[in-house]
C-alpha positions in Angstrom: -140.1 40.7 -70.6 -141.2 43.9 -68.8 -144.5 45.6 -68.1 -147.8 45.7 -66.2 -150.7 43.3 -66.7 -154.3 44.2 -65.8 -156.1 41.0 -65.1 -159.8 40.4 -64.5 -159.6 37.8 -61.8 -162.5 35.3 -61.7 -164.0 33.9 -58.5 -162.0 31.1 -57.0 -158.3 31.6 -57.6 -156.2 33.4 -55.0 -154.0 36.4 -56.0 -151.0 34.0 -55.6 -152.7 31.6 -58.0 -153.0 34.4 -60.6 -149.3 35.2 -60.2 -148.4 31.5 -60.6 -150.5 31.4 -63.8 -148.7 34.4 -65.2 -145.3 32.9 -64.4 -146.2 29.7 -66.2 -147.8 31.4 -69.2 -145.0 34.0 -69.8 -142.3 31.6 -68.6 -140.7 34.1 -66.2 -140.2 33.9 -62.4 -140.3 37.6 -61.7 -143.9 38.4 -61.2 -145.7 40.3 -58.4 -149.1 41.8 -57.8 -150.3 45.0 -56.2 -153.2 44.6 -53.7 -154.6 41.2 -52.8 -158.1 40.1 -53.8 -159.7 37.4 -51.7 -160.6 34.1 -53.6 -164.3 34.9 -53.6 -163.7 38.4 -55.0 -163.4 39.2 -58.7 -162.2 42.0 -60.8 -159.0 44.0 -61.4 -155.7 42.7 -60.2 -152.6 44.7 -61.1 -149.6 42.4 -61.9 -146.0 43.4 -62.7 -143.8 41.3 -64.9 -140.0 41.2 -65.0 -138.1 44.2 -63.7 -141.4 46.1 -63.6 -141.9 44.5 -60.1 -139.4 47.1 -58.8 -141.7 49.9 -60.0 -144.9 48.7 -58.2 -144.1 51.2 -55.4 -144.3 54.1 -57.8 -147.5 53.1 -59.6 -150.7 55.2 -59.0 -152.6 52.4 -57.1 -155.1 54.4 -55.0 -158.0 54.8 -54.5 -159.5 51.3 -54.8 -163.0 51.2 -56.4 -165.3 48.3 -55.6 -168.9 47.2 -56.2 -169.9 45.2 -53.1 -173.0 43.0 -52.4 -173.9 43.0 -48.7 -176.5 40.6 -47.4 -178.3 41.7 -44.2 -179.8 39.5 -41.5 -176.8 37.2 -41.2 -173.3 37.7 -39.7 -170.4 35.3 -40.1 -167.0 34.7 -38.5 -165.2 35.7 -41.7 -167.5 38.6 -42.5 -168.2 36.9 -45.9 -170.1 33.9 -47.1 -167.2 31.5 -46.3 -167.5 31.7 -42.6 -169.7 30.1 -39.9 -172.9 32.0 -39.1 -172.7 33.8 -35.8 -176.0 35.8 -35.9 -179.3 35.6 -37.7 -181.9 38.3 -37.2 -184.9 39.7 -39.0 -184.0 42.4 -41.5 -185.9 45.6 -40.7 -188.6 46.6 -43.1 -187.2 50.1 -43.3 -183.7 49.0 -44.2 -183.2 51.7 -46.8 -183.9 54.7 -44.6 -181.9 53.2 -41.8 -178.9 52.8 -44.2 -179.3 56.4 -45.3 -178.7 57.4 -41.7 -175.9 54.8 -41.0 -173.8 55.1 -44.1 -172.5 58.7 -43.5 -170.9 57.4 -40.4 -168.7 55.2 -42.6 -167.4 57.9 -44.9 -164.1 59.9 -44.5 -161.5 58.7 -42.0 -162.7 55.6 -40.3 -161.2 53.3 -37.7 -161.4 49.7 -38.9 -160.6 46.5 -36.9 -159.0 43.9 -39.2 -161.1 40.7 -39.3 -159.6 37.7 -37.6 -159.7 35.9 -40.9 -157.1 38.1 -42.6 -153.4 38.1 -43.4 -152.6 40.9 -40.9 -149.8 39.6 -38.7 -149.8 39.4 -34.9 -146.5 38.2 -33.2 -145.2 37.1 -36.6 -148.3 35.0 -37.5 -151.2 36.0 -39.8 -154.5 36.4 -37.9 -156.2 33.6 -39.8 -153.9 31.1 -38.2 -155.2 32.1 -34.8 -158.8 32.1 -36.1 -158.5 28.6 -37.5 -157.6 27.4 -34.0 -160.6 29.1 -32.6 -158.5 31.8 -30.9 -159.2 35.5 -31.0 -156.3 37.9 -30.3 -156.1 41.6 -29.7 -156.0 43.6 -32.9 -154.9 47.1 -33.5 -157.5 49.3 -35.3 -156.2 50.9 -38.5 -157.3 54.3 -40.0 -158.6 54.0 -43.5 -160.2 56.6 -45.8 -163.6 55.8 -47.4 -164.2 58.5 -50.1 -167.5 57.0 -51.3 -170.0 54.6 -49.8 -173.0 54.8 -52.1 -176.1 52.6 -52.4 -176.6 51.3 -55.9 -179.6 49.1 -55.4 -181.6 47.1 -52.8 -183.4 43.8 -53.4 -184.8 42.3 -50.2 -182.0 41.8 -47.7 -179.3 42.3 -50.4 -177.8 45.8 -50.9 -175.4 46.7 -53.7 -173.0 49.5 -52.8 -170.1 51.3 -54.4 -167.0 51.8 -52.2 -164.1 54.0 -53.2 -161.4 53.8 -50.5 -157.8 53.8 -49.6 -155.5 50.8 -49.7 -155.7 48.6 -46.7 -159.5 48.9 -46.4 -161.4 45.7 -45.7 -164.8 45.9 -47.5 -165.7 42.8 -45.5 -165.3 44.8 -42.3 -167.4 47.6 -43.7 -170.2 45.1 -44.5 -170.0 43.6 -41.0 -169.9 47.0 -39.3 -173.0 48.2 -41.3 -174.8 45.1 -40.1 -173.9 45.8 -36.5 -175.0 49.4 -36.9 -178.4 48.4 -38.3 -178.6 45.7 -35.6 -179.4 42.6 -37.7 -175.9 41.6 -38.8 -174.6 41.5 -42.4 -171.9 39.9 -44.4 -170.1 40.5 -47.7 -171.8 38.2 -50.3 -170.0 39.5 -53.4 -167.2 41.9 -54.3 -165.9 43.2 -57.7 -162.9 45.5 -57.9 -163.6 47.9 -60.7 -160.6 50.2 -60.3 -157.1 50.6 -58.8 -155.9 54.2 -59.1 -156.5 55.2 -62.7 -156.4 51.6 -63.9 -159.9 50.3 -64.8 -161.3 46.8 -65.0 -162.6 47.6 -68.5 -159.0 47.4 -69.8 -158.2 44.1 -68.0 -157.8 40.8 -69.7 -159.1 37.4 -68.5 -156.6 34.9 -67.2 -156.7 32.8 -70.3 -155.8 35.9 -72.4 -152.5 36.6 -70.6 -149.8 37.2 -73.3 -146.9 39.5 -74.0 -149.1 41.6 -76.1 -151.3 42.4 -73.1 -148.4 44.1 -71.2 -148.8 47.8 -70.5 -145.4 49.5 -70.8 -144.1 51.5 -67.9 -144.2 54.7 -69.9 -148.0 54.3 -69.9 -148.4 52.8 -66.4 -146.4 55.3 -64.4 -148.1 58.6 -65.4 -149.3 61.0 -64.0 -145.6 60.8 -62.9 -143.7 63.1 -65.3 -141.4 61.3 -67.8 -138.1 62.9 -68.8 -136.0 61.7 -71.7 -132.3 61.3 -71.1 -129.4 61.8 -73.5 -126.7 59.2 -73.9 -124.4 60.7 -71.2 -127.3 61.2 -68.7 -128.5 57.6 -69.3 -125.0 56.3 -68.6 -124.7 58.4 -65.4 -128.0 57.3 -63.9 -127.2 53.6 -64.7 -124.1 54.1 -62.6 -126.2 55.5 -59.8 -125.0 59.1 -60.3 -127.4 62.1 -59.8 -127.9 64.5 -62.7 -128.8 68.1 -63.0 -131.9 68.4 -65.2 -132.2 71.1 -67.9 -135.4 72.7 -66.5 -137.6 73.0 -63.4 -139.6 70.0 -62.3 -142.6 70.4 -60.0 -142.7 66.7 -58.8 -141.3 64.5 -56.1 -140.4 61.7 -58.6 -139.9 61.5 -62.3 -139.7 58.5 -64.6 -136.4 58.3 -66.6 -136.7 57.3 -70.2 -134.2 56.6 -72.9 -134.1 58.3 -76.3 -136.9 56.0 -77.6 -139.2 56.8 -74.7 -138.8 53.4 -72.9 -138.7 53.9 -69.1 -135.5 52.7 -67.5 -135.8 54.1 -64.0 -137.3 56.4 -61.5 -135.5 59.3 -59.7 -136.4 61.5 -56.8 -136.3 65.3 -57.4 -134.5 67.7 -55.1 -134.5 71.5 -55.5 -136.6 71.2 -58.6 -133.7 70.1 -60.8 -131.5 67.5 -59.1 -132.5 64.0 -60.1 -131.3 61.2 -57.8 -131.9 57.7 -59.3 -133.7 55.4 -56.9 -134.7 52.5 -59.2 -132.9 51.8 -62.5 -133.1 48.9 -64.9 -129.5 47.8 -65.9 -128.5 48.1 -69.5 
């Protein structure tokens, strides 16, 4: 069994729970996901099945596209609704114009401090282990890219925003930082992932619809990476780890390698526009 599953994760299960469900349902151990979703978050989770797990590194998985619900007037330890309240303040009556001024500061390249309740590791331990003991440790800011931070609607203290960002962005941190910028505090009260790269939630299946028929073949999942079809001898060579000289020029860093029927069997790096060096190949 081989392919990519697009799953519409409900609220509650962890990303690991989804992987375990896929393993049980498809009766295969080799399953992995691309990009964790917190238990309280919903939406698109990209899951690889079988040897496709080796190709996750080549999939077009950025940018991430979210619709977030941010509640102002309250801040929490976890930056979401699961934490202990650390601040309660009146929400300004002119919240919308204040956000119009604040939001541009959070577009483009932004320094983010990972929340203490996160899986980022410090001295070999995830930060949440320190946080659960009441400890706060020094964290290294990370540079992320926020392409879009757009207000979709405001109802009282609750603001719906669209966020298009690079991998590694914490939308929880964005919500918290917006609250600090406005001065009344804020936390992430809802999050839906609508897109991962060119994969969209509209194509995703619910967890109870996981089945072999829902698998997206690599030939469909890997583009816009170019796909080249190999003849019998070329197929044999790459499966033995041997580079091949392609028959034409290729303006790409990587290409997907397909057999005569169009099924992807590997990925190769491209040197000098024609030399294909196999990096990842499914055995015959």
